[in-house]
NUMI-367860 format. One record per residue (C-alpha): y, z, x. Coordinates in nm, 2 decimals. Last residue first. Example, Ala and Ser with C-alpha at 12.3 -4.5 7.8 and 13.67 -1.06 7.14 Angstrom:
BEGIN
rec c2->-0.11 c3->0.71 c1->1.37
rec c2->-0.45 c3->0.78 c1->1.23
//
This chain:
BEGIN
rec c2->4.67 c3->3.45 c1->-4.14
rec c2->5.04 c3->3.37 c1->-4.12
rec c2->5.23 c3->3.42 c1->-4.44
rec c2->5.32 c3->3.12 c1->-4.66
rec c2->5.58 c3->3.04 c1->-4.92
rec c2->5.78 c3->3.32 c1->-4.75
rec c2->6.11 c3->3.13 c1->-4.74
rec c2->6.13 c3->2.80 c1->-4.93
rec c2->6.45 c3->2.75 c1->-4.75
rec c2->6.65 c3->2.52 c1->-4.98
rec c2->6.92 c3->2.51 c1->-4.72
rec c2->6.95 c3->2.79 c1->-4.47
rec c2->6.73 c3->3.08 c1->-4.34
rec c2->6.95 c3->3.33 c1->-4.16
rec c2->6.71 c3->3.63 c1->-4.20
rec c2->6.90 c3->3.81 c1->-4.48
rec c2->6.97 c3->3.46 c1->-4.63
rec c2->6.60 c3->3.41 c1->-4.70
rec c2->6.57 c3->3.75 c1->-4.86
rec c2->6.42 c3->4.07 c1->-4.73
rec c2->6.30 c3->4.34 c1->-4.97
rec c2->6.15 c3->4.65 c1->-4.81
rec c2->5.96 c3->4.94 c1->-4.99
rec c2->5.94 c3->5.26 c1->-4.80
rec c2->5.87 c3->5.50 c1->-5.09
rec c2->5.73 c3->5.22 c1->-5.30
rec c2->5.37 c3->5.33 c1->-5.25
rec c2->5.04 c3->5.14 c1->-5.23
rec c2->4.71 c3->5.32 c1->-5.26
rec c2->4.63 c3->5.69 c1->-5.26
rec c2->4.54 c3->5.71 c1->-4.88
rec c2->4.86 c3->5.51 c1->-4.82
rec c2->4.97 c3->5.14 c1->-4.79
rec c2->5.33 c3->5.05 c1->-4.76
rec c2->5.50 c3->4.79 c1->-4.98
rec c2->5.67 c3->4.48 c1->-4.83
rec c2->5.86 c3->4.22 c1->-5.02
rec c2->5.95 c3->3.87 c1->-4.90
rec c2->6.22 c3->3.64 c1->-5.03
rec c2->6.27 c3->3.28 c1->-5.13
rec c2->6.56 c3->3.02 c1->-5.15
rec c2->6.63 c3->2.95 c1->-5.52
rec c2->6.74 c3->3.31 c1->-5.59
rec c2->6.37 c3->3.42 c1->-5.54
rec c2->6.16 c3->3.10 c1->-5.58
rec c2->5.90 c3->3.17 c1->-5.31
rec c2->5.85 c3->3.53 c1->-5.39
rec c2->5.64 c3->3.63 c1->-5.09
rec c2->5.41 c3->3.93 c1->-5.06
rec c2->5.33 c3->4.17 c1->-4.78
rec c2->5.12 c3->4.45 c1->-4.89
rec c2->5.05 c3->4.72 c1->-4.63
rec c2->4.71 c3->4.80 c1->-4.49
rec c2->4.64 c3->5.16 c1->-4.40
rec c2->4.54 c3->5.29 c1->-4.05
rec c2->4.89 c3->5.42 c1->-3.98
rec c2->4.98 c3->5.14 c1->-3.74
rec c2->5.32 c3->5.06 c1->-3.90
rec c2->5.24 c3->4.70 c1->-4.00
rec c2->4.88 c3->4.73 c1->-4.12
rec c2->4.83 c3->4.40 c1->-4.29
rec c2->4.74 c3->4.28 c1->-4.64
rec c2->4.88 c3->3.94 c1->-4.71
rec c2->5.01 c3->3.77 c1->-5.02
rec c2->5.18 c3->3.44 c1->-5.10
rec c2->5.31 c3->3.32 c1->-5.44
rec c2->5.30 c3->3.68 c1->-5.55
rec c2->5.65 c3->3.69 c1->-5.69
rec c2->5.72 c3->3.34 c1->-5.83
rec c2->6.09 c3->3.41 c1->-5.88
rec c2->6.10 c3->3.13 c1->-6.14
rec c2->6.26 c3->3.34 c1->-6.41
rec c2->6.37 c3->3.68 c1->-6.30
rec c2->6.19 c3->4.00 c1->-6.23
rec c2->6.42 c3->4.26 c1->-6.07
rec c2->6.49 c3->4.36 c1->-5.71
rec c2->6.33 c3->4.62 c1->-5.50
rec c2->6.00 c3->4.78 c1->-5.62
rec c2->6.06 c3->5.15 c1->-5.70
rec c2->5.96 c3->5.12 c1->-6.07
rec c2->5.77 c3->4.80 c1->-6.13
rec c2->6.01 c3->4.53 c1->-6.25
rec c2->5.96 c3->4.33 c1->-5.94
rec c2->5.60 c3->4.32 c1->-6.02
rec c2->5.29 c3->4.51 c1->-5.93
rec c2->4.96 c3->4.53 c1->-6.12
rec c2->4.72 c3->4.81 c1->-6.06
rec c2->4.35 c3->4.85 c1->-6.01
rec c2->4.22 c3->5.21 c1->-6.00
rec c2->3.86 c3->5.11 c1->-6.10
rec c2->3.85 c3->4.73 c1->-6.12
rec c2->3.57 c3->4.71 c1->-5.86
rec c2->3.49 c3->4.49 c1->-5.56
rec c2->3.15 c3->4.57 c1->-5.41
rec c2->2.90 c3->4.85 c1->-5.47
rec c2->3.00 c3->5.04 c1->-5.17
rec c2->3.36 c3->5.01 c1->-5.28
rec c2->3.65 c3->4.77 c1->-5.25
rec c2->3.97 c3->4.81 c1->-5.45
rec c2->4.17 c3->4.56 c1->-5.66
rec c2->4.55 c3->4.52 c1->-5.63
rec c2->4.72 c3->4.28 c1->-5.88
rec c2->5.04 c3->4.09 c1->-5.77
rec c2->5.29 c3->3.95 c1->-6.02
rec c2->5.52 c3->3.66 c1->-6.09
rec c2->5.85 c3->3.58 c1->-6.26
rec c2->5.70 c3->3.25 c1->-6.38
rec c2->5.89 c3->3.27 c1->-6.71
rec c2->6.13 c3->3.56 c1->-6.75
rec c2->6.15 c3->3.61 c1->-7.13
rec c2->5.92 c3->3.91 c1->-7.11
rec c2->5.74 c3->3.89 c1->-6.78
rec c2->5.56 c3->3.55 c1->-6.74
rec c2->5.29 c3->3.54 c1->-6.47
rec c2->5.30 c3->3.20 c1->-6.28
rec c2->5.31 c3->3.37 c1->-5.94
rec c2->4.98 c3->3.54 c1->-6.00
rec c2->4.89 c3->3.68 c1->-5.66
rec c2->4.57 c3->3.87 c1->-5.60
rec c2->4.55 c3->4.15 c1->-5.34
rec c2->4.20 c3->4.26 c1->-5.24
rec c2->4.07 c3->4.58 c1->-5.08
rec c2->3.85 c3->4.60 c1->-4.78
rec c2->3.63 c3->4.92 c1->-4.77
rec c2->3.66 c3->5.18 c1->-4.49
rec c2->3.84 c3->5.44 c1->-4.70
rec c2->4.18 c3->5.37 c1->-4.53
rec c2->4.38 c3->5.33 c1->-4.86
rec c2->4.50 c3->4.97 c1->-4.82
rec c2->4.20 c3->4.83 c1->-4.64
rec c2->4.26 c3->4.45 c1->-4.61
rec c2->4.20 c3->4.13 c1->-4.80
rec c2->4.45 c3->3.86 c1->-4.93
rec c2->4.45 c3->3.62 c1->-5.22
rec c2->4.70 c3->3.36 c1->-5.34
rec c2->4.67 c3->3.12 c1->-5.64
rec c2->4.42 c3->3.38 c1->-5.78
rec c2->4.60 c3->3.44 c1->-6.11
rec c2->4.79 c3->3.12 c1->-6.18
rec c2->4.94 c3->3.26 c1->-6.50
rec c2->4.93 c3->2.90 c1->-6.63
rec c2->4.78 c3->2.99 c1->-6.97
rec c2->4.74 c3->3.36 c1->-7.03
rec c2->4.47 c3->3.60 c1->-6.91
rec c2->4.58 c3->3.95 c1->-7.00
rec c2->4.75 c3->4.24 c1->-6.82
rec c2->4.60 c3->4.52 c1->-6.61
rec c2->4.23 c3->4.49 c1->-6.50
rec c2->4.00 c3->4.76 c1->-6.62
rec c2->3.78 c3->4.54 c1->-6.83
rec c2->3.81 c3->4.18 c1->-6.71
rec c2->4.07 c3->3.99 c1->-6.92
rec c2->4.30 c3->3.95 c1->-6.62
rec c2->4.02 c3->3.79 c1->-6.41
rec c2->3.74 c3->3.92 c1->-6.20
rec c2->3.41 c3->3.75 c1->-6.09
rec c2->3.17 c3->3.93 c1->-5.86
rec c2->2.92 c3->3.67 c1->-5.74
rec c2->2.57 c3->3.62 c1->-5.87
rec c2->2.37 c3->3.53 c1->-5.56
rec c2->2.19 c3->3.20 c1->-5.52
rec c2->2.41 c3->3.06 c1->-5.24
rec c2->2.34 c3->3.37 c1->-5.03
rec c2->2.65 c3->3.45 c1->-4.83
rec c2->2.58 c3->3.45 c1->-4.46
rec c2->2.23 c3->3.47 c1->-4.31
rec c2->2.25 c3->3.84 c1->-4.21
rec c2->2.47 c3->3.91 c1->-4.51
rec c2->2.80 c3->3.81 c1->-4.68
rec c2->2.90 c3->3.88 c1->-5.04
rec c2->3.06 c3->3.60 c1->-5.25
rec c2->3.36 c3->3.75 c1->-5.43
rec c2->3.52 c3->3.55 c1->-5.72
rec c2->3.88 c3->3.53 c1->-5.84
rec c2->4.02 c3->3.42 c1->-6.17
rec c2->4.29 c3->3.21 c1->-6.34
rec c2->4.51 c3->3.22 c1->-6.65
rec c2->4.24 c3->3.10 c1->-6.87
rec c2->3.91 c3->3.14 c1->-6.69
rec c2->3.71 c3->2.92 c1->-6.45
rec c2->3.47 c3->2.63 c1->-6.49
rec c2->3.48 c3->2.33 c1->-6.72
rec c2->3.75 c3->2.14 c1->-6.53
rec c2->3.83 c3->1.79 c1->-6.64
rec c2->3.87 c3->1.87 c1->-7.01
rec c2->4.02 c3->2.21 c1->-6.94
rec c2->3.98 c3->2.53 c1->-6.75
rec c2->4.30 c3->2.69 c1->-6.62
rec c2->4.35 c3->2.66 c1->-6.25
rec c2->4.39 c3->2.98 c1->-6.04
rec c2->4.05 c3->2.98 c1->-5.87
rec c2->4.10 c3->3.23 c1->-5.58
rec c2->3.80 c3->3.28 c1->-5.35
rec c2->3.71 c3->3.61 c1->-5.17
rec c2->3.44 c3->3.55 c1->-4.91
rec c2->3.27 c3->3.87 c1->-4.78
rec c2->3.24 c3->3.97 c1->-4.42
rec c2->2.93 c3->4.16 c1->-4.31
rec c2->2.93 c3->4.52 c1->-4.19
rec c2->2.80 c3->4.67 c1->-4.51
rec c2->3.14 c3->4.81 c1->-4.61
rec c2->3.14 c3->4.66 c1->-4.97
rec c2->3.45 c3->4.45 c1->-4.94
rec c2->3.42 c3->4.35 c1->-4.58
rec c2->3.70 c3->4.09 c1->-4.57
rec c2->3.74 c3->3.72 c1->-4.58
rec c2->4.02 c3->3.53 c1->-4.76
rec c2->4.05 c3->3.23 c1->-4.98
rec c2->4.28 c3->2.97 c1->-5.15
rec c2->4.09 c3->2.68 c1->-5.30
rec c2->3.84 c3->2.79 c1->-5.56
rec c2->3.50 c3->2.74 c1->-5.70
rec c2->3.15 c3->2.85 c1->-5.59
rec c2->2.82 c3->2.73 c1->-5.73
rec c2->2.74 c3->2.49 c1->-5.44
rec c2->2.82 c3->2.74 c1->-5.17
rec c2->2.74 c3->2.50 c1->-4.89
rec c2->2.64 c3->2.51 c1->-4.52
rec c2->2.75 c3->2.31 c1->-4.22
rec c2->2.59 c3->2.38 c1->-3.88
rec c2->2.79 c3->2.44 c1->-3.56
rec c2->2.58 c3->2.41 c1->-3.25
rec c2->2.40 c3->2.60 c1->-2.97
rec c2->2.40 c3->2.96 c1->-3.07
rec c2->2.36 c3->2.88 c1->-3.44
rec c2->2.73 c3->2.89 c1->-3.52
rec c2->2.83 c3->2.87 c1->-3.89
rec c2->3.04 c3->2.61 c1->-4.07
rec c2->3.15 c3->2.64 c1->-4.43
rec c2->3.16 c3->2.43 c1->-4.74
rec c2->3.31 c3->2.52 c1->-5.08
rec c2->3.37 c3->2.25 c1->-5.34
rec c2->3.68 c3->2.30 c1->-5.56
rec c2->3.74 c3->2.39 c1->-5.92
rec c2->3.85 c3->2.03 c1->-5.97
rec c2->3.49 c3->1.92 c1->-5.95
rec c2->3.43 c3->1.57 c1->-6.09
rec c2->3.61 c3->1.40 c1->-5.81
rec c2->3.63 c3->1.64 c1->-5.52
rec c2->3.86 c3->1.93 c1->-5.44
rec c2->3.84 c3->2.12 c1->-5.11
rec c2->3.75 c3->2.46 c1->-4.97
rec c2->3.68 c3->2.47 c1->-4.60
rec c2->3.54 c3->2.80 c1->-4.46
rec c2->3.51 c3->2.83 c1->-4.09
rec c2->3.25 c3->3.10 c1->-3.99
rec c2->3.35 c3->3.35 c1->-3.72
rec c2->3.11 c3->3.42 c1->-3.44
rec c2->3.06 c3->3.80 c1->-3.40
rec c2->2.70 c3->3.76 c1->-3.52
rec c2->2.76 c3->3.98 c1->-3.83
rec c2->2.67 c3->3.71 c1->-4.09
rec c2->3.01 c3->3.64 c1->-4.26
rec c2->3.24 c3->3.66 c1->-3.97
rec c2->3.58 c3->3.52 c1->-4.07
rec c2->3.78 c3->3.20 c1->-4.12
rec c2->4.02 c3->3.03 c1->-4.36
rec c2->4.08 c3->2.66 c1->-4.44
rec c2->4.29 c3->2.48 c1->-4.70
rec c2->4.38 c3->2.11 c1->-4.68
rec c2->4.07 c3->1.90 c1->-4.65
rec c2->4.01 c3->1.53 c1->-4.69
rec c2->3.68 c3->1.42 c1->-4.55
rec c2->3.44 c3->1.66 c1->-4.39
rec c2->3.11 c3->1.60 c1->-4.21
rec c2->3.27 c3->1.44 c1->-3.91
rec c2->3.45 c3->1.75 c1->-3.78
rec c2->3.65 c3->1.58 c1->-3.50
rec c2->3.63 c3->1.74 c1->-3.16
rec c2->3.87 c3->1.87 c1->-2.90
rec c2->3.74 c3->2.05 c1->-2.60
rec c2->3.85 c3->2.31 c1->-2.34
rec c2->4.19 c3->2.32 c1->-2.51
rec c2->4.52 c3->2.17 c1->-2.36
rec c2->4.84 c3->2.31 c1->-2.50
rec c2->5.04 c3->2.28 c1->-2.18
rec c2->5.00 c3->2.66 c1->-2.14
rec c2->4.63 c3->2.61 c1->-2.11
rec c2->4.41 c3->2.68 c1->-2.42
rec c2->4.10 c3->2.89 c1->-2.43
rec c2->3.97 c3->2.77 c1->-2.65
rec c2->3.77 c3->2.51 c1->-2.84
rec c2->3.97 c3->2.28 c1->-3.07
rec c2->3.82 c3->2.19 c1->-3.41
rec c2->3.93 c3->1.89 c1->-3.61
rec c2->3.96 c3->1.78 c1->-3.97
rec c2->4.04 c3->1.43 c1->-4.07
rec c2->4.23 c3->1.19 c1->-4.31
rec c2->4.41 c3->1.42 c1->-4.55
rec c2->4.45 c3->1.70 c1->-4.30
rec c2->4.29 c3->2.01 c1->-4.15
rec c2->4.33 c3->2.20 c1->-3.82
rec c2->4.07 c3->2.43 c1->-3.66
rec c2->4.15 c3->2.65 c1->-3.36
rec c2->3.94 c3->2.85 c1->-3.12
rec c2->3.97 c3->3.20 c1->-2.98
rec c2->3.77 c3->3.30 c1->-2.68
rec c2->3.51 c3->3.58 c1->-2.68
rec c2->3.22 c3->3.33 c1->-2.65
rec c2->3.10 c3->3.39 c1->-3.01
rec c2->3.12 c3->3.03 c1->-3.12
rec c2->3.40 c3->3.02 c1->-3.38
rec c2->3.63 c3->3.28 c1->-3.22
rec c2->3.91 c3->3.27 c1->-3.46
rec c2->4.22 c3->3.07 c1->-3.56
rec c2->4.27 c3->2.88 c1->-3.89
rec c2->4.52 c3->2.61 c1->-3.98
rec c2->4.57 c3->2.39 c1->-4.29
rec c2->4.84 c3->2.12 c1->-4.34
rec c2->4.78 c3->2.05 c1->-3.97
rec c2->4.76 c3->1.67 c1->-4.02
rec c2->4.95 c3->1.54 c1->-4.32
rec c2->4.77 c3->1.21 c1->-4.29
rec c2->5.06 c3->1.03 c1->-4.47
rec c2->5.03 c3->0.75 c1->-4.21
rec c2->4.71 c3->0.75 c1->-4.02
rec c2->4.57 c3->0.98 c1->-3.74
rec c2->4.36 c3->0.79 c1->-3.49
rec c2->4.55 c3->0.89 c1->-3.18
rec c2->4.44 c3->1.25 c1->-3.24
rec c2->4.71 c3->1.51 c1->-3.17
rec c2->4.67 c3->1.75 c1->-2.89
rec c2->4.83 c3->2.09 c1->-2.99
rec c2->5.19 c3->2.07 c1->-2.89
rec c2->5.33 c3->2.34 c1->-2.66
rec c2->5.55 c3->2.64 c1->-2.69
rec c2->5.85 c3->2.84 c1->-2.60
rec c2->5.92 c3->3.19 c1->-2.73
rec c2->5.74 c3->3.45 c1->-2.95
rec c2->5.78 c3->3.82 c1->-2.88
rec c2->5.97 c3->3.99 c1->-2.60
rec c2->5.66 c3->4.10 c1->-2.40
rec c2->5.49 c3->3.76 c1->-2.47
rec c2->5.35 c3->3.53 c1->-2.74
rec c2->5.35 c3->3.16 c1->-2.71
rec c2->5.44 c3->2.92 c1->-3.00
rec c2->5.16 c3->2.66 c1->-3.03
rec c2->5.27 c3->2.35 c1->-3.22
rec c2->5.08 c3->2.14 c1->-3.48
rec c2->5.16 c3->1.79 c1->-3.60
rec c2->5.17 c3->1.57 c1->-3.91
rec c2->5.14 c3->1.20 c1->-3.98
rec c2->5.41 c3->1.21 c1->-4.25
rec c2->5.54 c3->0.86 c1->-4.19
rec c2->5.39 c3->0.65 c1->-3.91
rec c2->5.67 c3->0.43 c1->-3.76
rec c2->5.71 c3->0.65 c1->-3.46
rec c2->5.58 c3->0.99 c1->-3.54
rec c2->5.68 c3->1.15 c1->-3.87
rec c2->5.61 c3->1.52 c1->-3.92
rec c2->5.52 c3->1.60 c1->-4.28
rec c2->5.23 c3->1.84 c1->-4.19
rec c2->5.45 c3->2.05 c1->-3.95
rec c2->5.19 c3->2.32 c1->-3.87
rec c2->5.27 c3->2.62 c1->-3.66
rec c2->5.01 c3->2.79 c1->-3.44
rec c2->5.12 c3->3.14 c1->-3.34
rec c2->5.03 c3->3.33 c1->-3.02
rec c2->4.90 c3->3.69 c1->-2.99
rec c2->4.96 c3->3.85 c1->-2.65
rec c2->4.66 c3->3.96 c1->-2.45
rec c2->4.69 c3->3.68 c1->-2.19
rec c2->4.38 c3->3.50 c1->-2.31
rec c2->4.55 c3->3.16 c1->-2.37
rec c2->4.49 c3->3.13 c1->-2.74
rec c2->4.57 c3->3.48 c1->-2.87
rec c2->4.57 c3->3.45 c1->-3.25
rec c2->4.80 c3->3.38 c1->-3.54
rec c2->4.79 c3->3.11 c1->-3.81
rec c2->5.07 c3->2.92 c1->-3.99
rec c2->5.12 c3->2.63 c1->-4.24
rec c2->5.44 c3->2.49 c1->-4.38
rec c2->5.62 c3->2.61 c1->-4.07
rec c2->5.78 c3->2.28 c1->-3.97
rec c2->5.83 c3->2.09 c1->-4.29
rec c2->5.92 c3->1.77 c1->-4.11
rec c2->6.14 c3->1.65 c1->-4.40
rec c2->6.46 c3->1.60 c1->-4.20
rec c2->6.41 c3->1.62 c1->-3.83
rec c2->6.39 c3->1.92 c1->-3.59
rec c2->6.30 c3->1.77 c1->-3.25
rec c2->5.98 c3->1.81 c1->-3.06
rec c2->5.85 c3->2.07 c1->-2.82
rec c2->5.97 c3->2.43 c1->-2.84
rec c2->6.12 c3->2.55 c1->-2.51
rec c2->6.45 c3->2.64 c1->-2.65
rec c2->6.46 c3->2.62 c1->-3.03
rec c2->6.52 c3->2.27 c1->-3.17
rec c2->6.17 c3->2.26 c1->-3.33
rec c2->6.27 c3->2.57 c1->-3.52
rec c2->6.23 c3->2.95 c1->-3.45
rec c2->6.39 c3->3.24 c1->-3.63
rec c2->6.32 c3->3.58 c1->-3.46
rec c2->6.34 c3->3.92 c1->-3.62
rec c2->6.42 c3->4.28 c1->-3.58
rec c2->6.73 c3->4.32 c1->-3.79
rec c2->6.57 c3->4.19 c1->-4.11
rec c2->6.35 c3->4.50 c1->-4.11
rec c2->5.98 c3->4.58 c1->-4.06
rec c2->5.77 c3->4.90 c1->-4.07
rec c2->5.89 c3->5.24 c1->-3.96
rec c2->5.64 c3->5.27 c1->-3.68
rec c2->5.72 c3->4.92 c1->-3.58
rec c2->5.64 c3->4.56 c1->-3.68
rec c2->5.84 c3->4.25 c1->-3.58
rec c2->5.95 c3->4.01 c1->-3.85
rec c2->5.89 c3->3.65 c1->-3.74
rec c2->6.06 c3->3.37 c1->-3.92
rec c2->5.93 c3->3.01 c1->-3.88
rec c2->6.15 c3->2.71 c1->-3.94
rec c2->6.16 c3->2.38 c1->-4.12
rec c2->6.33 c3->2.04 c1->-4.11
rec c2->6.37 c3->2.06 c1->-4.49
rec c2->6.72 c3->1.92 c1->-4.47
rec c2->6.85 c3->1.79 c1->-4.13
rec c2->7.22 c3->1.83 c1->-4.14
rec c2->7.22 c3->2.13 c1->-3.89
rec c2->6.87 c3->2.26 c1->-3.93
rec c2->6.79 c3->2.32 c1->-4.29
rec c2->6.50 c3->2.55 c1->-4.37
rec c2->6.25 c3->2.38 c1->-4.61
rec c2->5.94 c3->2.50 c1->-4.42
rec c2->6.06 c3->2.87 c1->-4.41
rec c2->5.72 c3->3.01 c1->-4.33
rec c2->5.66 c3->3.37 c1->-4.25
rec c2->5.51 c3->3.54 c1->-3.94
rec c2->5.47 c3->3.92 c1->-3.98
rec c2->5.41 c3->4.14 c1->-3.68
rec c2->5.13 c3->4.39 c1->-3.60
rec c2->5.23 c3->4.70 c1->-3.40
rec c2->5.06 c3->4.77 c1->-3.07
rec c2->5.35 c3->4.66 c1->-2.85
rec c2->5.20 c3->4.32 c1->-2.75
rec c2->5.50 c3->4.11 c1->-2.84
rec c2->5.32 c3->3.87 c1->-3.07
rec c2->5.09 c3->4.12 c1->-3.24
rec c2->4.92 c3->3.90 c1->-3.50
rec c2->4.57 c3->3.92 c1->-3.34
rec c2->4.57 c3->4.25 c1->-3.15
rec c2->4.54 c3->4.22 c1->-2.77
rec c2->4.76 c3->4.53 c1->-2.74
rec c2->4.95 c3->4.41 c1->-2.43
rec c2->4.94 c3->4.65 c1->-2.13
rec c2->5.22 c3->4.90 c1->-2.15
rec c2->5.60 c3->4.88 c1->-2.19
rec c2->5.60 c3->4.62 c1->-2.46
rec c2->5.94 c3->4.47 c1->-2.49
rec c2->6.18 c3->4.59 c1->-2.76
rec c2->6.29 c3->4.29 c1->-2.96
rec c2->6.66 c3->4.20 c1->-2.95
rec c2->6.77 c3->3.96 c1->-3.22
rec c2->6.68 c3->3.59 c1->-3.21
rec c2->6.83 c3->3.31 c1->-3.41
rec c2->6.74 c3->2.98 c1->-3.25
rec c2->6.91 c3->2.66 c1->-3.36
rec c2->6.93 c3->2.33 c1->-3.17
rec c2->7.14 c3->2.04 c1->-3.27
rec c2->7.02 c3->1.78 c1->-3.50
rec c2->6.85 c3->1.44 c1->-3.51
rec c2->6.80 c3->1.28 c1->-3.85
rec c2->6.45 c3->1.12 c1->-3.91
rec c2->6.46 c3->1.05 c1->-4.28
rec c2->6.14 c3->1.15 c1->-4.45
rec c2->6.25 c3->1.40 c1->-4.71
rec c2->5.97 c3->1.57 c1->-4.91
rec c2->6.12 c3->1.71 c1->-5.23
rec c2->5.97 c3->2.05 c1->-5.33
rec c2->5.95 c3->2.10 c1->-5.70
rec c2->6.18 c3->2.33 c1->-5.89
rec c2->6.00 c3->2.50 c1->-6.17
//
């Protein structure tokens, strides 16, 4: 497996903006999170953190594929770097602009915006401090931007903005932002002005080093909880803490028996409360007693007081009855998870990436397993595994493709069914994304799309589709 090399040289380059025409919204903006041009169709923002800008290797870029009634295509796209018009900063080698992404309307104009992390951004003589940029939505899609206020106390190698989540954390109807890093985690209260200034900017003092973060309403109060999984000495499975709004303050709670790092929130059992889906892809060993060989996921069900720490979660792995395949060392089942209603039955379903899955002689070709929600919770009934060898899926499984490295379930064509968007971060050495349409009977390959890094002008190593905006 090729490992990403973080380059720290600050090489200035010329600007690069690849933008093809996007049909402007003709009516009022949709106000949908993830709809950057307000036309009522959700769009897909994909990372290309190792995109080369001029001579600056791994400077980074974001690629947006705009949704429509027919889905997405490489022709309707925008590629944005730190050298794009109106975007603050300069594309420099090793910045990794686009490594982390999250979508939401931050200025209240009805168009979704995008927060982009560059966790390896060097500032002055401080290497890899990290930064976050807001790209503004509008009738023609994303354009221009502003820097999120950066704490002056950030230290070298802080990798600030390595994790991003956007939601209304205090129930006031305005979206807020949280950013994570090696040295501190912060929360920014919205709305934001067009200069990037929030109402307030506070450090989350109870947390140390964090990288992952995701958000959703776990107790039905319309204020999203912020979930911060992180590893600690003696618990490589991860410690799960989350913050909930009491009406006057944010209070930290723990799920002491939960393990995992990647996560997503969706209403799996249809009771009106968001449920936490955690991926725990690491094989158990001498320093990690929990988990299952090949990886697993767990579901912690929400309720009026959030997930009960004493509950017995639903745990599923590839050796669970009804799940295709088998748990094998280094499958990495659960290294990416996504939630959304694929078949339109009112229950959120779960996509589980296993980018380490070997297929025949193709090591780490990768796979995605779909599990369906129900009134009794997540079930293995009707579960199916998808690979690039599945009939109708574009391409073919090859060693190091890592299909399933990223997953997202999102209704792109507005038919009321979530589509599967999945990244194959190692495809041809540059990365690719595959989209399968959701229907009442599950996913279909009838309108399958395969878009590679080179199809959308991503250059250099690319690492295209390693991440998909929340």
